[in-house]
C-alpha positions in Angstrom: 59.2 87.7 204.2 60.8 88.1 200.7 58.6 88.3 197.7 61.2 87.4 195.4 62.8 90.8 194.9 63.9 93.8 197.0 63.4 97.5 196.2 66.0 99.8 196.6 65.8 103.6 196.2 68.4 105.1 193.7 70.1 108.5 194.3 68.2 109.9 191.3 64.7 108.8 192.7 64.4 105.9 190.5 63.9 102.3 191.9 66.2 99.4 191.6 64.7 95.7 191.7 67.2 93.4 193.2 66.0 89.7 192.5 66.6 86.9 194.8 67.2 84.9 191.7 68.1 86.7 188.6 67.9 83.6 186.0 65.0 83.9 183.6 63.0 80.5 184.1 59.9 81.1 181.9 58.5 83.5 179.3 54.7 83.6 179.0 53.2 85.4 176.1 49.4 85.9 176.1 47.8 89.8 176.0 51.2 90.5 177.6 54.7 89.5 178.0 55.7 88.0 181.4 59.3 87.2 182.2 59.5 85.0 185.2 62.7 85.0 187.6 62.0 82.2 190.1 59.6 83.9 192.3 59.4 87.3 190.6 57.3 88.4 187.5 57.9 91.1 185.2 54.7 91.9 183.1 55.0 94.0 180.0 51.4 95.0 178.9 52.2 97.7 176.3 54.6 98.2 173.3 58.4 98.2 174.3 61.8 98.3 172.9 64.3 95.4 173.0 67.9 95.6 171.7 69.7 92.3 171.0 73.0 92.0 169.5 73.0 95.8 168.7 69.7 95.7 166.8 66.7 97.7 168.1 63.3 96.5 167.7 59.9 97.9 168.8 57.7 94.9 170.2 54.0 94.7 171.0 52.4 92.4 173.2 49.1 92.8 171.6 50.6 91.6 168.3 52.3 88.3 168.8 53.7 88.3 165.2 56.2 91.0 166.5 57.5 89.1 169.6 60.0 86.8 168.2 63.0 88.7 169.2 61.9 88.3 173.1 62.8 84.6 172.9 66.5 86.0 172.6 66.4 86.7 176.3 65.9 83.0 177.3 67.7 81.5 178.7 69.1 84.5 180.4 70.2 86.2 183.6 69.5 89.9 184.7 72.2 92.2 185.4 70.1 95.1 186.5 66.4 95.9 186.6 65.4 99.5 187.4 62.7 102.2 187.1 63.6 105.9 186.3 62.1 108.5 188.2 59.7 109.2 185.3 58.5 105.3 185.5 60.4 103.9 182.5 61.4 100.3 183.4 64.8 99.0 181.9 66.2 95.6 182.2 69.6 94.7 181.2 70.5 91.1 180.8 74.2 89.7 181.3 74.0 88.5 177.6 73.7 91.9 176.5 69.9 92.4 175.6 68.4 95.4 177.2 64.5 96.0 177.5 62.8 99.2 178.1 59.2 99.6 178.9 57.3 102.9 179.0 56.7 105.0 181.9 53.5 106.0 183.6 52.1 108.0 180.7 51.1 104.7 179.6 48.9 103.3 182.3 49.9 99.9 183.7 52.6 99.5 181.0 54.6 97.3 183.2 54.7 95.9 186.7 57.3 93.9 188.8 56.0 91.5 191.5 56.1 88.4 193.4 54.3 85.4 192.3 52.4 85.8 195.4 50.7 88.6 194.2 52.8 91.6 195.5 53.2 94.2 192.8 55.3 97.3 192.1 54.0 99.3 189.2 55.4 102.7 187.6 56.2 105.6 189.8 53.4 108.1 189.4 
């Protein structure tokens, strides 16, 4: 049974998340930022970096006044999502935006999972 994504081990020891449907269908902002791609949620719970049109910004899910730039990802389609061996999550959109969330030095900074509750978190 698919949970909306497949995990692939990368040669450097990182992980690639291959989404069944890479189209961003919903953004949810509460005490974190959730990017929903059909049956897969990417949840960012700690400050992260977003680059849009060559401009880098540091966004904090706990400060909603900083999150306006995340709207530039919608509507959008993911080109690639991967976690480095150190646990840093990177999302690259077809439209050129790039989101980078911190690795495991920040506990529970991010997770990727199916809307059915299955979840992958930073590599320890």
